[in-house]
N, C-alpha and C positions, 0 to 999 in steps of 0.2 A: 356578767356575760350570759350566765344561765337564765337570768331574768328576761333578757331580750329574746332568747331562743324560745322560752315558754310563751311569751306574748306573740311571737311570730307564728308559732304552731297553733295557738288559739285563734289567731286571725285567719289562718289558712283553713282551719276546721269550720269556722263561722262562714267564710265565703263559699266553701264547698257545700256546706249544708244549705246555704241560701240558693245556690244554683240547682241543687237537687230538688228543693221545695218548689222553685220556679218551674223546673221541668215537669214536676208532678201537676202543678196548677195548670200549665199550658198543655198538658197531655202530650209531651214530646220527650225525647231522651235527654239525659244529662249531657251527652256529647254534642247534641244539636244546640242546646243552650250555650254550652261552652264555645262552640263555633260562632254563634251569633255574637256573643259578648267579645271574644278575643280576636276573631278574624274579620268581623264586620263593624261592630259598634266602636271598639277601641280605636282602630285605624281611622274611622271617619271622624271621631272626636279629636284625634291627634292632628289630622290634616285641617280640620275646621279651626282648631285653636291656632295653628300656624298661619292660616289665611287671615284670621281675625287680628293676629299680631301685626301682619304686614299691612293690612288696611289701616289699623290704628296708628302705626308708625308713619305711614304716608299722610294721614290726616294731621298728625302732630307737626310733621315737617312743613306741611302747607300752611298751618296756622302760624308757625314761626316765620314763614316767608310772607305772611299776611295775604295769602291767596286761598280762596275757598273753592274747592272742586266739588261740583254738584253733578247730578245726572244730566243736566242741560248744558253744562259747560263750566268754564272757569270764570270766577268773579274776583276782581281785585278789591280788597278791602281798603277803605279809605280811613285815614287817621283823623280823629276829631270831626267827623262828619263832612269833610271837605270833598 
């Protein structure tokens, strides 16, 4: 268990150091970088991945139903070129 705690602490230190260095490179404060990452970037990625999942799930369902939904409308797929 101590092994996991040590690795978690080293990961935390690495991430904090990365954000501090990023703040220094961008000439802004650590708190501003922290805000951009955890209040803007992370929620956008989370919502984007949920939207991507929903779109892919609909596409898979449409393929299973042999219907192709495009930007121009719905196309029924024919079996064996009929």
